[in-house]
PAMI-331363 format. One record per residue (C-alpha): residue number from 1; x, y, z negated. Coordinates in pm, 1 decimal. Example, Ala and Ser with C-alpha at 12.3 -4.5 7.8 and 13.67 -1.06 7.14 Angstrom:
<nodes>
(node 1; (1230.0; -450.0; -780.0))
(node 2; (1367.0; -106.0; -714.0))
</nodes>
This chain:
<nodes>
(node 1; (2428.4; 811.5; 5089.0))
(node 2; (2299.4; 400.8; 5190.4))
(node 3; (1985.2; 298.5; 5017.3))
(node 4; (1942.7; -11.4; 4845.7))
(node 5; (1813.2; -304.7; 4991.8))
(node 6; (1578.1; -469.0; 4826.8))
(node 7; (1586.5; -881.6; 4818.6))
(node 8; (1297.8; -950.9; 4947.0))
(node 9; (1263.7; -1276.0; 4720.0))
(node 10; (1298.0; -1051.7; 4395.7))
(node 11; (1065.7; -1058.6; 4113.3))
(node 12; (1055.3; -640.8; 4249.3))
(node 13; (950.7; -741.1; 4584.9))
(node 14; (694.3; -1018.6; 4500.5))
(node 15; (548.2; -820.3; 4228.3))
(node 16; (506.8; -501.7; 4494.5))
(node 17; (338.4; -723.0; 4777.5))
(node 18; (110.7; -852.2; 4513.9))
(node 19; (33.9; -522.1; 4367.4))
(node 20; (-102.4; -385.0; 4721.0))
(node 21; (-223.1; -759.6; 4868.5))
(node 22; (-498.0; -640.3; 4561.1))
(node 23; (-530.6; -281.5; 4569.6))
(node 24; (-376.2; -224.2; 4250.0))
(node 25; (-284.0; 129.4; 4227.1))
(node 26; (81.3; 237.1; 3979.6))
(node 27; (-163.9; 357.4; 3693.4))
(node 28; (-426.3; 62.1; 3768.4))
(node 29; (-123.0; -186.7; 3619.0))
(node 30; (14.2; 64.3; 3384.2))
(node 31; (-332.6; 41.8; 3236.7))
(node 32; (-341.3; -331.6; 3209.7))
(node 33; (56.0; -422.7; 3113.6))
(node 34; (107.2; -73.1; 2819.9))
(node 35; (475.3; -24.5; 3067.7))
(node 36; (499.9; 329.5; 3248.7))
(node 37; (438.2; 425.8; 3606.4))
(node 38; (843.8; 467.5; 3641.0))
(node 39; (923.8; 153.0; 3483.8))
(node 40; (703.4; -39.8; 3707.8))
(node 41; (808.6; 216.6; 4017.6))
(node 42; (1219.6; 67.0; 3924.3))
(node 43; (1126.2; -286.6; 3893.7))
(node 44; (934.8; -291.3; 4205.7))
(node 45; (1268.4; -76.9; 4402.2))
(node 46; (1491.1; -377.5; 4213.2))
(node 47; (1645.4; -87.9; 4033.6))
(node 48; (1611.4; -335.7; 3718.9))
(node 49; (1490.6; -712.3; 3604.4))
(node 50; (1234.6; -672.0; 3363.3))
(node 51; (1252.2; -903.3; 3053.1))
(node 52; (1035.9; -1244.1; 3002.0))
(node 53; (757.0; -1029.4; 2809.4))
(node 54; (724.6; -764.0; 3070.2))
(node 55; (746.3; -1072.1; 3393.5))
(node 56; (442.9; -1200.1; 3140.3))
(node 57; (259.7; -891.0; 3094.8))
(node 58; (236.3; -796.2; 3500.2))
(node 59; (183.6; -1145.8; 3558.4))
(node 60; (-135.8; -1160.3; 3382.4))
(node 61; (-260.1; -805.1; 3515.3))
(node 62; (-219.9; -891.0; 3900.4))
(node 63; (-393.2; -1311.1; 3785.3))
(node 64; (-93.1; -1497.9; 3889.9))
(node 65; (109.0; -1781.7; 3689.0))
(node 66; (366.8; -1595.4; 3603.4))
(node 67; (610.7; -1919.3; 3663.8))
(node 68; (488.4; -1893.4; 4009.3))
(node 69; (663.2; -1524.2; 3977.4))
(node 70; (1036.4; -1626.3; 3922.0))
(node 71; (1323.7; -1800.8; 4093.5))
(node 72; (1409.3; -2123.0; 3955.1))
(node 73; (1731.3; -1961.1; 3704.6))
(node 74; (1438.7; -1714.4; 3535.0))
(node 75; (1212.7; -2006.5; 3489.9))
(node 76; (1483.9; -2136.6; 3311.4))
(node 77; (1526.9; -1817.6; 3074.6))
(node 78; (1231.2; -1816.1; 3020.0))
(node 79; (1192.7; -2196.4; 2910.0))
(node 80; (1483.9; -2137.2; 2660.4))
(node 81; (1366.0; -1816.6; 2542.3))
(node 82; (1039.6; -2011.5; 2432.6))
(node 83; (1281.0; -2363.3; 2308.9))
(node 84; (1465.2; -2056.3; 2095.8))
(node 85; (1083.0; -1939.2; 1952.4))
(node 86; (1006.6; -2221.8; 1895.2))
(node 87; (1295.4; -2352.3; 1696.2))
(node 88; (1308.6; -2032.0; 1498.8))
(node 89; (999.3; -2042.1; 1432.3))
(node 90; (997.0; -2410.1; 1295.9))
(node 91; (1349.6; -2343.3; 1112.3))
(node 92; (1273.4; -1997.1; 917.0))
(node 93; (919.9; -2013.2; 791.2))
(node 94; (784.6; -2279.3; 602.5))
(node 95; (578.8; -2468.8; 924.4))
(node 96; (586.4; -2824.9; 1017.3))
(node 97; (556.6; -2904.6; 1394.9))
(node 98; (207.7; -3128.1; 1439.7))
(node 99; (298.0; -3137.6; 1838.2))
(node 100; (563.5; -3354.9; 1990.4))
(node 101; (790.0; -3131.4; 2243.2))
(node 102; (620.5; -2851.4; 2140.9))
(node 103; (901.6; -2611.5; 2298.6))
(node 104; (829.7; -2725.9; 2574.5))
(node 105; (453.9; -2693.3; 2568.8))
(node 106; (200.6; -2383.7; 2580.9))
(node 107; (-36.7; -2497.3; 2311.8))
(node 108; (148.9; -2545.2; 1988.1))
(node 109; (37.1; -2661.6; 1605.0))
(node 110; (137.8; -2612.5; 1328.6))
(node 111; (134.5; -2719.6; 937.9))
(node 112; (229.0; -2377.3; 762.2))
(node 113; (280.5; -2403.0; 363.8))
(node 114; (305.0; -2044.1; 201.7))
(node 115; (398.7; -2072.3; -176.0))
(node 116; (131.1; -1905.0; -440.4))
(node 117; (62.7; -1497.2; -420.5))
(node 118; (389.8; -1470.2; -162.8))
(node 119; (417.7; -1352.8; 148.5))
(node 120; (507.8; -1609.4; 412.6))
(node 121; (871.5; -1574.2; 465.3))
(node 122; (875.1; -1370.5; 761.9))
(node 123; (874.5; -918.5; 889.6))
(node 124; (526.3; -834.2; 1114.2))
(node 125; (546.9; -1110.3; 1367.8))
(node 126; (445.2; -1091.7; 1716.2))
(node 127; (401.6; -1294.2; 2024.8))
(node 128; (255.6; -1347.2; 2364.7))
(node 129; (-103.4; -1476.0; 2388.7))
(node 130; (-314.5; -1593.9; 2104.7))
(node 131; (-356.8; -1760.9; 1752.8))
(node 132; (-566.3; -1964.0; 1572.0))
(node 133; (-579.6; -2025.4; 1161.9))
(node 134; (-790.7; -2292.0; 992.8))
(node 135; (-739.2; -2263.7; 602.2))
(node 136; (-746.9; -2632.2; 474.7))
(node 137; (-626.2; -2504.3; 109.5))
(node 138; (-595.9; -2154.9; -107.1))
(node 139; (-645.7; -1840.4; -8.6))
(node 140; (-472.1; -1640.0; 220.4))
(node 141; (-487.1; -1256.4; 358.5))
(node 142; (-380.1; -1250.2; 745.8))
(node 143; (-273.7; -897.4; 857.3))
(node 144; (-339.2; -823.5; 1200.7))
(node 145; (-199.3; -514.6; 1320.8))
(node 146; (-410.2; -287.5; 1036.6))
(node 147; (-703.2; -483.0; 992.9))
(node 148; (-685.3; -741.3; 644.7))
(node 149; (-856.0; -1028.0; 704.6))
(node 150; (-962.8; -1239.4; 352.6))
(node 151; (-959.8; -1697.6; 449.6))
(node 152; (-1090.2; -1907.1; 225.5))
(node 153; (-1092.3; -2289.5; 243.2))
(node 154; (-1234.7; -2387.7; 536.4))
(node 155; (-1245.5; -2056.0; 731.1))
(node 156; (-1060.6; -1950.7; 1055.5))
(node 157; (-954.0; -1656.8; 1220.5))
(node 158; (-923.3; -1622.9; 1615.5))
(node 159; (-717.4; -1286.5; 1750.8))
(node 160; (-441.0; -1180.1; 1986.0))
(node 161; (-113.4; -1261.5; 1880.0))
(node 162; (52.6; -1017.1; 2039.2))
(node 163; (-43.7; -757.5; 1773.2))
(node 164; (236.1; -792.6; 1503.7))
(node 165; (55.9; -1008.1; 1195.9))
(node 166; (151.4; -1112.6; 878.6))
(node 167; (34.1; -1383.7; 646.3))
(node 168; (28.2; -1396.5; 263.6))
(node 169; (-104.1; -1644.7; 7.9))
(node 170; (-361.3; -1469.4; -221.2))
(node 171; (-429.7; -1780.1; -445.7))
(node 172; (-243.3; -1939.4; -719.6))
(node 173; (-163.8; -2268.2; -600.1))
(node 174; (29.8; -2329.9; -265.9))
(node 175; (-181.6; -2224.8; 100.3))
(node 176; (-218.3; -2491.0; 357.6))
(node 177; (-278.3; -2367.9; 711.9))
(node 178; (-329.8; -2566.9; 1012.0))
(node 179; (-182.1; -2291.4; 1270.0))
(node 180; (-217.7; -2319.5; 1665.4))
(node 181; (-79.7; -2114.8; 1906.9))
(node 182; (-76.7; -2087.1; 2291.7))
(node 183; (140.0; -1880.5; 2446.6))
(node 184; (101.3; -1851.5; 2842.2))
</nodes>
């Protein structure tokens, strides 16, 4: 039975080369990414192609820019996913973008408005990167994982946006927030 030859330019081959060069074991890489040993091994062997979120996690763990890891096709798929995510955020929720051409940028600023005594119109949300919130008006509860943060006008919160998070307006008036996202 013939063994599948790994394409030397594949993501898995590049990942293996970098992991070995940096002397990082599967166990260490698994702990840094939250991905299983088996899954990581299958990526290196070319048995599976990881989704963009896994590529980003692996890139961070190996201290390399995810873009340099990806082929032109993979980079275009990542850019498309960013544009779609940006569109969903600005269309489905009460976001007004403050960043020109934000869908192509890593850092984006939004003016977020939440009606009185209402949850932000979304389920728990999570995305790679970091998030910074500044309350311009009103009061908001920002739940990050199991932790509840109560913020008033002039207060801020900075957190890992990979943790599920949700917003709720606690006041009897419209709440306005400046929200800055960084996505790798």
